DSSP file (Angstrom, degrees, kcal/mol; ACC not computed):
  #  RESIDUE AA STRUCTURE BP1 BP2  ACC     N-H-->O    O-->H-N    N-H-->O    O-->H-N    TCO  KAPPA ALPHA  PHI   PSI    X-CA   Y-CA   Z-CA
    1    1 A M              0   0    0      0, 0.0   124,-0.0     0, 0.0     0, 0.0   0.000 360.0 360.0 360.0 133.5   24.8   -7.1    6.0
    2    2 A N        -     0   0    0      1,-0.1   125,-0.1   125,-0.0   118,-0.0  -0.472 360.0-108.1 -74.0 140.9   21.0   -7.5    6.3
    3    3 A P        -     0   0    0      0, 0.0   125,-2.9     0, 0.0     2,-0.4  -0.358  37.5-146.6 -63.7 150.9   19.1   -9.4    3.6
    4    4 A S  E     -a  128   0A   0    123,-0.2     2,-0.6   125,-0.0   125,-0.2  -0.977  16.8-163.0-130.1 133.6   17.0   -7.2    1.4
    5    5 A L  E     -a  129   0A   0    123,-3.2   125,-2.7    -2,-0.4     2,-0.5  -0.969  17.5-168.7-111.3 115.6   13.7   -7.8   -0.4
    6    6 A N  E     -aB 130  25A   0     19,-2.3    18,-2.7    -2,-0.6    19,-1.4  -0.916   4.0-174.1-111.2 128.6   13.2   -5.2   -3.1
    7    7 A L  E     - B   0  23A   0    123,-3.2     2,-0.3    -2,-0.5    16,-0.2  -0.910   6.0-162.4-121.6 147.5    9.8   -4.8   -4.8
    8    8 A A  E     - B   0  22A   0     14,-2.6    14,-2.4    -2,-0.3     2,-0.4  -0.934   1.9-162.8-126.7 152.3    8.7   -2.6   -7.7
    9    9 A I  E     - B   0  21A   0     -2,-0.3     2,-0.4   122,-0.2    12,-0.2  -0.996   7.4-178.9-136.5 141.3    5.3   -1.6   -8.8
   10   10 A A  E     - B   0  20A   0     10,-2.2    10,-2.6    -2,-0.4     2,-0.7  -1.000  30.7-125.7-142.8 138.6    4.1   -0.2  -12.2
   11   11 A H  E     + B   0  19A   0     -2,-0.4     8,-0.3     8,-0.2     3,-0.2  -0.744  35.0 172.3 -79.4 114.7    0.8    1.0  -13.5
   12   12 A V  E     +     0   0A   0      6,-2.0     2,-0.3    -2,-0.7     7,-0.2   0.673  62.3  26.0-105.5 -19.7    0.4   -1.1  -16.7
   13   13 A N  E   > - B   0  18A   0      5,-1.5     5,-2.0     1,-0.1     3,-0.5  -0.859  53.1-172.0-149.6 110.0   -3.2   -0.4  -17.9
   14   14 A T  T   5S+     0   0    0     -2,-0.3     3,-0.1     1,-0.2    -1,-0.1   0.713  81.7  68.4 -76.2 -19.2   -5.0    2.8  -17.1
   15   15 A S  T   5S+     0   0    0      1,-0.2    -1,-0.2     2,-0.0    -2,-0.0   0.830 120.3  16.3 -71.8 -29.7   -8.3    1.6  -18.5
   16   16 A N  T   5S-     0   0    0     -3,-0.5    -1,-0.2     2,-0.1    -2,-0.2   0.179 106.1-112.1-126.8  18.6   -8.8   -1.0  -15.8
   17   17 A D  T   5 +     0   0    0     -4,-0.5    22,-2.4     1,-0.2     2,-0.3   0.879  54.0 172.6  54.3  44.8   -6.3    0.2  -13.2
   18   18 A S  E   < -BC  13  38A   0     -5,-2.0    -6,-2.0    20,-0.2    -5,-1.5  -0.634   9.9-171.3 -85.4 141.8   -4.0   -2.8  -13.6
   19   19 A F  E     -BC  11  37A   0     18,-3.5    18,-2.6    -2,-0.3     2,-0.5  -0.931  17.4-142.9-128.9 153.5   -0.7   -2.9  -11.8
   20   20 A A  E     -BC  10  36A   0    -10,-2.6   -10,-2.2    -2,-0.3     2,-0.5  -0.979  16.0-172.8-113.7 130.6    2.3   -5.2  -12.0
   21   21 A I  E     +BC   9  35A   0     14,-3.0    14,-3.0    -2,-0.5     2,-0.3  -0.991  14.0 172.0-121.0 127.5    4.1   -5.9   -8.7
   22   22 A W  E     -BC   8  34A   0    -14,-2.4   -14,-2.6    -2,-0.5     2,-0.6  -0.977  36.0-119.0-141.1 153.6    7.4   -7.8   -8.9
   23   23 A V  E     +B    7   0A   0     10,-2.5   -16,-0.2    -2,-0.3     3,-0.1  -0.787  27.8 175.3 -88.3 120.9   10.3   -8.8   -6.8
   24   24 A V  E    S+     0   0A   0    -18,-2.7     2,-0.3    -2,-0.6   -17,-0.2   0.571  71.9  21.4-104.5 -12.5   13.5   -7.4   -8.1
   25   25 A N  E     +B    6   0A   0    -19,-1.4   -19,-2.3     6,-0.1    -1,-0.3  -0.931  67.9 163.3-153.8 132.0   15.8   -8.6   -5.4
   26   26 A D        -     0   0    0     -2,-0.3   -21,-0.2   -21,-0.2     5,-0.1  -0.986  38.8-140.5-151.1 134.9   15.2  -11.4   -2.9
   27   27 A P  S    S+     0   0    0      0, 0.0   -22,-0.1     0, 0.0    -1,-0.1   0.732  93.0  77.9 -67.9 -18.8   17.6  -13.4   -0.6
   28   28 A Y  S >  S-     0   0    0      1,-0.1     3,-2.3    84,-0.1     4,-0.2  -0.827  81.5-143.2 -91.3 119.0   15.6  -16.5   -1.6
   29   29 A P  T 3  S+     0   0    0      0, 0.0     3,-0.4     0, 0.0    -1,-0.1   0.777  99.0  44.5 -57.2 -30.9   16.7  -17.6   -5.1
   30   30 A S  T 3  S+     0   0    0      1,-0.2    82,-0.0    -3,-0.0    -2,-0.0   0.235  89.4  93.0 -96.3  15.2   13.2  -18.7   -6.2
   31   31 A G    <   +     0   0    0     -3,-2.3     2,-1.3    -5,-0.1    -1,-0.2   0.441  47.4 111.2 -89.0   0.6   11.5  -15.6   -4.8
   32   32 A Y        +     0   0    0     -3,-0.4     2,-0.3    -4,-0.2    -8,-0.1  -0.620  48.9 155.4 -79.4  97.1   11.6  -13.5   -8.0
   33   33 A V        -     0   0    0     -2,-1.3   -10,-2.5    75,-0.1     2,-0.4  -0.788  35.7-145.3-124.6 163.8    7.9  -13.4   -8.8
   34   34 A L  E     -C   22   0A   0     -2,-0.3     2,-0.4   -12,-0.2   -12,-0.2  -0.992  13.6-170.8-129.4 136.1    5.5  -11.1  -10.7
   35   35 A R  E     -C   21   0A   0    -14,-3.0   -14,-3.0    -2,-0.4     2,-0.4  -0.995  10.7-153.2-131.6 130.4    1.9  -10.4   -9.8
   36   36 A D  E     +C   20   0A   0     -2,-0.4     2,-0.3   -16,-0.2   -16,-0.2  -0.840  28.4 163.6 -95.5 136.8   -0.7   -8.6  -11.8
   37   37 A C  E     -C   19   0A   0    -18,-2.6   -18,-3.5    -2,-0.4     2,-0.4  -0.968  33.4-124.7-149.8 164.5   -3.4   -7.0   -9.8
   38   38 A V  E     -C   18   0A   0     -2,-0.3     2,-0.3   -20,-0.2   -20,-0.2  -0.920  35.2-107.7-113.3 137.4   -6.2   -4.4  -10.0
   39   39 A W        -     0   0    0    -22,-2.4     2,-0.1    -2,-0.4    24,-0.0  -0.481  46.1-129.5 -62.1 124.5   -6.4   -1.4   -7.7
   40   40 A S     >  -     0   0    0     -2,-0.3     4,-1.8     1,-0.1     3,-0.1  -0.417   7.7-128.5 -86.2 154.8   -9.4   -2.2   -5.5
   41   41 A H  H  > S+     0   0    0      1,-0.2     4,-2.5     2,-0.2     5,-0.2   0.855 109.4  58.2 -64.6 -36.4  -12.4   -0.1   -4.7
   42   42 A S  H  > S+     0   0    0      1,-0.2     4,-2.1     2,-0.2    -1,-0.2   0.862 105.8  48.6 -65.8 -34.7  -11.9   -0.6   -1.0
   43   43 A V  H  > S+     0   0    0      2,-0.2     4,-2.5     1,-0.2    -1,-0.2   0.901 110.3  52.5 -69.3 -40.3   -8.3    0.9   -1.2
   44   44 A T  H  X S+     0   0    0     -4,-1.8     4,-2.4     1,-0.2    -2,-0.2   0.932 110.9  46.5 -58.8 -46.8   -9.7    3.8   -3.1
   45   45 A E  H  X S+     0   0    0     -4,-2.5     4,-2.2     1,-0.2    -1,-0.2   0.902 111.8  50.3 -65.2 -41.2  -12.3    4.5   -0.4
   46   46 A A  H  X S+     0   0    0     -4,-2.1     4,-2.3     1,-0.2    -1,-0.2   0.903 111.2  49.8 -63.3 -40.5   -9.8    4.2    2.4
   47   47 A W  H  X S+     0   0    0     -4,-2.5     4,-2.9     2,-0.2    -2,-0.2   0.916 109.8  50.7 -64.0 -43.2   -7.5    6.6    0.6
   48   48 A R  H  X S+     0   0    0     -4,-2.4     4,-2.3     1,-0.2    -2,-0.2   0.905 111.2  47.9 -62.5 -41.4  -10.3    9.1    0.1
   49   49 A K  H  X S+     0   0    0     -4,-2.2     4,-1.9     2,-0.2    -1,-0.2   0.908 112.5  49.3 -65.8 -41.3  -11.3    9.0    3.8
   50   50 A W  H  X S+     0   0    0     -4,-2.3     4,-3.0     1,-0.2     5,-0.4   0.943 112.2  48.1 -60.6 -47.7   -7.6    9.4    4.8
   51   51 A Q  H  X S+     0   0    0     -4,-2.9     4,-2.0     1,-0.2     7,-0.2   0.884 108.5  54.5 -63.0 -39.5   -7.2   12.4    2.5
   52   52 A K  H  < S+     0   0    0     -4,-2.3    -1,-0.2    -5,-0.2    -2,-0.2   0.899 117.4  35.8 -60.8 -41.3  -10.4   14.0    3.8
   53   53 A M  H  < S+     0   0    0     -4,-1.9    -2,-0.2    -5,-0.1    -1,-0.2   0.914 130.1  27.0 -81.3 -43.2   -9.3   13.8    7.4
   54   54 A F  H  < S+     0   0    0     -4,-3.0    -3,-0.2    -5,-0.2    -2,-0.2   0.647 134.6  21.8-100.8 -16.9   -5.5   14.5    7.1
   55   55 A A    ><  +     0   0    0     -4,-2.0     3,-1.4    -5,-0.4     5,-0.2  -0.293  65.4 151.5-145.5  56.1   -5.2   16.5    3.9
   56   56 A P  T 3  S+     0   0    0      0, 0.0    16,-0.2     0, 0.0    -4,-0.1   0.744  81.1  40.1 -66.4 -22.5   -8.5   18.2    3.2
   57   57 A H  T 3  S+     0   0    0     14,-0.1     2,-0.4    -3,-0.1    -5,-0.1   0.294  97.3  94.5-107.1   9.3   -7.0   21.2    1.4
   58   58 A N    <   -     0   0    0     -3,-1.4    -3,-0.1    -7,-0.2     0, 0.0  -0.853  64.1-149.6-104.2 135.3   -4.3   19.3   -0.4
   59   59 A D        +     0   0    0     -2,-0.4     2,-0.4     2,-0.1     9,-0.1  -0.072  41.5 151.5 -93.6  33.7   -4.9   18.1   -4.0
   60   60 A L        -     0   0    0     -5,-0.2     2,-0.5    -9,-0.1    -2,-0.1  -0.535  21.8-175.7 -67.2 120.2   -2.7   15.0   -3.5
   61   61 A D        +     0   0    0     -2,-0.4    -2,-0.1     1,-0.1    -1,-0.0  -0.897  25.6 152.9-128.1 102.3   -4.1   12.4   -5.9
   62   62 A I        +     0   0    0     -2,-0.5    -1,-0.1     2,-0.1    -2,-0.0   0.450  41.0 116.7-101.6  -2.7   -2.6    8.9   -5.9
   63   63 A L    >   -     0   0    0      3,-0.1     3,-1.1     1,-0.1     2,-0.2  -0.494  69.6-120.2 -72.2 128.1   -5.7    7.2   -7.1
   64   64 A P  T 3  S-     0   0    0      0, 0.0    -1,-0.1     0, 0.0    -2,-0.1  -0.441  87.1  -1.7 -68.7 134.8   -5.3    5.6  -10.4
   65   65 A G  T 3  S+     0   0    0     -2,-0.2     2,-0.4     1,-0.1    -2,-0.0   0.560 108.4 104.2  70.0   9.0   -7.5    6.8  -13.2
   66   66 A E    <   -     0   0    0     -3,-1.1     2,-0.4     2,-0.0    -1,-0.1  -0.984  43.4-175.5-129.6 135.6   -9.5    9.2  -11.1
   67   67 A Q        -     0   0    0     -2,-0.4     2,-0.5    -3,-0.1    -6,-0.0  -0.990   5.3-168.3-124.8 135.6   -9.3   13.0  -10.9
   68   68 A S        -     0   0    0     -2,-0.4    -2,-0.0     1,-0.1     6,-0.0  -0.988  15.9-165.8-126.2 127.4  -11.2   15.0   -8.4
   69   69 A S  S    S+     0   0    0     -2,-0.5    -1,-0.1     1,-0.3   -10,-0.0   0.694  93.7  36.6 -81.0 -17.8  -11.5   18.8   -8.6
   70   70 A E    >   +     0   0    0      1,-0.1     3,-1.7     2,-0.0    -1,-0.3  -0.626  65.3 166.9-132.9  75.4  -12.9   18.9   -5.0
   71   71 A P  G >  S+     0   0    0      0, 0.0     3,-1.1     0, 0.0     4,-0.3   0.794  75.5  58.7 -63.6 -28.1  -11.1   16.3   -2.9
   72   72 A N  G 3  S+     0   0    0      1,-0.2   -15,-0.1   -16,-0.2     3,-0.0   0.410 100.2  57.4 -85.0   5.6  -12.3   17.7    0.4
   73   73 A K  G <  S+     0   0    0     -3,-1.7    -1,-0.2     1,-0.1   -21,-0.0   0.247  79.9  91.6-111.0  10.6  -16.0   17.3   -0.6
   74   74 A M  S <  S+     0   0    0     -3,-1.1    -2,-0.1     1,-0.3     3,-0.1   0.857  97.4  23.8 -74.8 -35.4  -15.8   13.5   -1.2
   75   75 A H    >   +     0   0    0     -4,-0.3     3,-1.5   -27,-0.2    -1,-0.3  -0.662  61.3 165.6-133.1  77.5  -16.7   12.4    2.3
   76   76 A P  T 3  S+     0   0    0      0, 0.0    -1,-0.1     0, 0.0    -2,-0.1   0.692  72.7  71.3 -67.2 -15.6  -18.7   15.0    4.1
   77   77 A E  T 3  S+     0   0    0     -3,-0.1    -2,-0.0     2,-0.1    -3,-0.0   0.689  79.9  89.3 -74.7 -16.5  -19.7   12.4    6.7
   78   78 A L  S <  S-     0   0    0     -3,-1.5     2,-0.1     1,-0.1    -3,-0.1  -0.640  81.8-121.8 -83.2 136.6  -16.2   12.3    8.2
   79   79 A P        -     0   0    0      0, 0.0     2,-1.2     0, 0.0    -2,-0.1  -0.410  19.7-116.2 -72.6 151.6  -15.4   14.8   11.0
   80   80 A Q        +     0   0    0     -2,-0.1   -27,-0.1   -26,-0.0   -26,-0.1  -0.767  54.3 163.2 -85.0  96.8  -12.6   17.3   10.6
   81   81 A M        -     0   0    0     -2,-1.2     5,-0.1   -28,-0.1    -3,-0.0  -0.971  37.7-124.4-125.4 127.5  -10.5   16.0   13.4
   82   82 A P    >   -     0   0    0      0, 0.0     3,-1.7     0, 0.0     7,-0.2  -0.256  36.7-103.3 -62.2 158.8   -6.8   16.7   14.1
   83   83 A L  G >  S+     0   0    0      1,-0.3     3,-0.6     2,-0.1     7,-0.1   0.844 116.4  47.1 -54.6 -42.1   -4.5   13.6   14.4
   84   84 A G  G 3  S+     0   0    0      1,-0.2    -1,-0.3     5,-0.1     3,-0.1   0.308  89.1  88.1 -87.6  11.2   -4.2   13.7   18.2
   85   85 A K  G <  S-     0   0    0     -3,-1.7     2,-0.3     1,-0.2    -1,-0.2   0.444  93.2 -38.4 -95.9   0.5   -7.9   14.1   19.1
   86   86 A G    <>  -     0   0    0     -3,-0.6     4,-0.8    -4,-0.2     3,-0.5  -0.971  65.2 -67.3 164.5-178.7   -9.2   10.6   19.2
   87   87 A G  H  > S+     0   0    0     -2,-0.3     4,-2.6     1,-0.2     5,-0.2   0.719 108.5  70.1 -73.7 -24.2   -9.5    7.1   18.2
   88   88 A S  H  > S+     0   0    0      1,-0.2     4,-2.2     2,-0.2    -1,-0.2   0.870  97.8  52.5 -66.8 -32.9  -11.2    7.6   14.8
   89   89 A A  H  > S+     0   0    0     -3,-0.5     4,-2.2     2,-0.2    -1,-0.2   0.922 111.3  46.6 -64.5 -43.4   -8.0    9.1   13.3
   90   90 A A  H  X S+     0   0    0     -4,-0.8     4,-2.5     1,-0.2    -2,-0.2   0.907 112.3  50.1 -65.5 -41.5   -6.0    6.1   14.5
   91   91 A R  H  X S+     0   0    0     -4,-2.6     4,-2.7     1,-0.2    -1,-0.2   0.890 109.6  51.7 -64.2 -38.2   -8.6    3.7   13.1
   92   92 A L  H  X S+     0   0    0     -4,-2.2     4,-2.2     2,-0.2    -2,-0.2   0.914 111.3  46.5 -64.0 -43.5   -8.6    5.5    9.8
   93   93 A M  H  X S+     0   0    0     -4,-2.2     4,-2.5     2,-0.2    -2,-0.2   0.913 114.0  48.5 -64.2 -42.8   -4.8    5.2    9.5
   94   94 A Q  H  X S+     0   0    0     -4,-2.5     4,-2.8     2,-0.2     5,-0.2   0.910 110.2  51.6 -64.7 -42.3   -4.9    1.6   10.5
   95   95 A D  H  X S+     0   0    0     -4,-2.7     4,-2.3     2,-0.2    -2,-0.2   0.927 112.1  45.6 -61.3 -46.4   -7.6    0.8    7.9
   96   96 A L  H  X S+     0   0    0     -4,-2.2     4,-2.6     1,-0.2     5,-0.2   0.932 113.9  49.6 -62.8 -45.0   -5.7    2.5    5.1
   97   97 A G  H  X S+     0   0    0     -4,-2.5     4,-2.5     1,-0.2    -2,-0.2   0.911 112.3  46.8 -61.1 -43.8   -2.5    0.7    6.1
   98   98 A L  H  X S+     0   0    0     -4,-2.8     4,-2.7     2,-0.2     5,-0.2   0.903 112.6  49.3 -66.3 -41.0   -4.1   -2.7    6.3
   99   99 A K  H  X S+     0   0    0     -4,-2.3     4,-2.2    -5,-0.2    -2,-0.2   0.918 113.3  46.4 -65.2 -42.3   -5.9   -2.3    3.0
  100  100 A L  H  X S+     0   0    0     -4,-2.6     4,-2.8    -5,-0.2     5,-0.3   0.919 112.9  50.5 -64.4 -42.5   -2.7   -1.2    1.3
  101  101 A W  H  X S+     0   0    0     -4,-2.5     4,-3.4    -5,-0.2    -2,-0.2   0.944 112.8  45.4 -59.2 -49.1   -0.7   -4.1    2.9
  102  102 A C  H  < S+     0   0    0     -4,-2.7    -1,-0.2     1,-0.2    -2,-0.2   0.865 114.6  48.6 -65.6 -36.2   -3.3   -6.6    1.8
  103  103 A W  H  < S+     0   0    0     -4,-2.2     3,-0.3    -5,-0.2    -1,-0.2   0.923 120.6  36.1 -68.2 -43.1   -3.5   -5.2   -1.7
  104  104 A F  H  < S+     0   0    0     -4,-2.8     2,-1.1     1,-0.2    -2,-0.2   0.935 117.6  48.5 -77.4 -47.6    0.3   -5.1   -2.1
  105  105 A F  S  < S+     0   0    0     -4,-3.4     2,-0.3    -5,-0.3    -1,-0.2  -0.703  81.5 113.1-102.4  83.4    1.3   -8.3   -0.3
  106  106 A S    >>  +     0   0    0     -2,-1.1     3,-1.3    -3,-0.3     4,-0.6  -0.939  64.8   1.5-140.3 166.5   -0.9  -11.1   -1.5
  107  107 A G  H 3> S-     0   0    0     -2,-0.3     4,-1.6     1,-0.3     3,-0.3  -0.283 129.2  -8.1  60.0-135.9   -0.3  -14.3   -3.5
  108  108 A Q  H 3> S+     0   0    0      1,-0.2     4,-2.2     2,-0.2    -1,-0.3   0.765 132.3  62.4 -68.4 -26.1    3.3  -15.0   -4.5
  109  109 A I  H <> S+     0   0    0     -3,-1.3     4,-2.2     2,-0.2    -1,-0.2   0.923 104.7  47.9 -64.8 -42.6    4.5  -11.6   -3.3
  110  110 A L  H  X S+     0   0    0     -4,-0.6     4,-2.7    -3,-0.3    -2,-0.2   0.902 109.2  54.3 -63.2 -40.4    3.5  -12.5    0.2
  111  111 A G  H  X S+     0   0    0     -4,-1.6     4,-2.4     1,-0.2    -2,-0.2   0.906 108.1  48.9 -59.9 -42.4    5.2  -15.9   -0.2
  112  112 A S  H  X S+     0   0    0     -4,-2.2     4,-2.3     2,-0.2    -1,-0.2   0.907 111.2  50.5 -63.8 -41.3    8.5  -14.1   -1.2
  113  113 A L  H  X S+     0   0    0     -4,-2.2     4,-2.5     2,-0.2    -2,-0.2   0.938 111.2  47.8 -61.2 -46.9    8.2  -11.8    1.8
  114  114 A E  H  X S+     0   0    0     -4,-2.7     4,-2.1     1,-0.2    -2,-0.2   0.913 112.9  47.4 -63.7 -43.3    7.6  -14.7    4.2
  115  115 A R  H  X S+     0   0    0     -4,-2.4     4,-2.2     2,-0.2    -1,-0.2   0.895 112.3  50.8 -64.7 -38.6   10.5  -16.7    2.9
  116  116 A S  H  X S+     0   0    0     -4,-2.3     4,-2.4     2,-0.2    -2,-0.2   0.893 108.9  51.0 -66.0 -39.3   12.8  -13.6    3.0
  117  117 A Q  H  X S+     0   0    0     -4,-2.5     4,-2.6     2,-0.2    -1,-0.2   0.904 109.0  51.8 -63.0 -40.5   11.7  -13.0    6.6
  118  118 A D  H  X S+     0   0    0     -4,-2.1     4,-2.4     2,-0.2    -2,-0.2   0.906 109.4  49.4 -61.8 -41.9   12.6  -16.6    7.5
  119  119 A I  H  X S+     0   0    0     -4,-2.2     4,-1.4     2,-0.2    -2,-0.2   0.926 111.1  49.4 -63.2 -44.5   16.0  -16.2    5.9
  120  120 A A  H  <>S+     0   0    0     -4,-2.4     5,-2.7     1,-0.2     3,-0.3   0.918 111.8  48.2 -61.6 -43.6   16.7  -13.0    7.9
  121  121 A M  H ><5S+     0   0    0     -4,-2.6     3,-1.5     1,-0.2    -1,-0.2   0.895 108.3  54.9 -63.9 -38.7   15.6  -14.7   11.1
  122  122 A G  H 3<5S+     0   0    0     -4,-2.4    -1,-0.2     1,-0.3    -2,-0.2   0.788 110.2  46.4 -64.0 -26.8   17.9  -17.7   10.3
  123  123 A Q  T 3<5S-     0   0    0     -4,-1.4    -1,-0.3    -3,-0.3    -2,-0.2   0.327 114.1-121.0 -93.6   5.6   20.8  -15.2    9.9
  124  124 A N  T < 5S+     0   0    0     -3,-1.5     2,-0.3     1,-0.2    -3,-0.2   0.900  77.4 107.6  53.9  44.2   19.7  -13.5   13.2
  125  125 A S  S   <S-     0   0    0     -5,-2.7     2,-0.3    -6,-0.1    -1,-0.2  -0.806  72.2 -94.1-137.8 179.3   19.3  -10.2   11.3
  126  126 A R        -     0   0    0     -2,-0.3     2,-0.5    -3,-0.1    -9,-0.0  -0.700  32.5-120.5 -98.4 151.1   16.5   -8.0   10.1
  127  127 A L        -     0   0    0     -2,-0.3     2,-0.6  -125,-0.1  -123,-0.2  -0.795  19.8-143.7 -89.8 128.9   15.0   -8.0    6.7
  128  128 A R  E     -a    4   0A   0   -125,-2.9  -123,-3.2    -2,-0.5     2,-0.5  -0.842  15.7-162.1 -91.6 123.6   15.3   -4.8    4.7
  129  129 A L  E     -a    5   0A   0     -2,-0.6     2,-0.5  -125,-0.2  -123,-0.2  -0.933   7.5-174.7-110.3 123.0   12.2   -4.1    2.7
  130  130 A R  E      a    6   0A   0   -125,-2.7  -123,-3.2    -2,-0.5    -2,-0.0  -0.975 360.0 360.0-121.5 125.2   12.4   -1.7   -0.2
  131  131 A L              0   0    0     -2,-0.5  -122,-0.2  -125,-0.2    -1,-0.1   0.375 360.0 360.0-104.9 360.0    9.3   -0.6   -2.2
């Protein structure tokens, strides 16, 4: 059975977009950590750009504390380009993914992930990551 690292996230304060991220299962006994963080402006901007390109007519809103009545008018500078038409779509996806990764996996959470990966490699197996 593969080792598993399970993480949970909760919005704890809507006035300043605070979140709690904690490890709820870790193969490393000292890996159960809690991190408080604030949703960053750079993640918000990356999400808006992603939404403009890939879901311009969808009112999907994952941004904490923000409501937009016109999500497809937020970034008129971005071209309307289908996914397979060029490098800017790939760069946009990569930018959003990296920003989310850095926001989610930092500090002690990143330490738990790294130790869990080491344990999985030591067992010659894969680490199962559950968010």
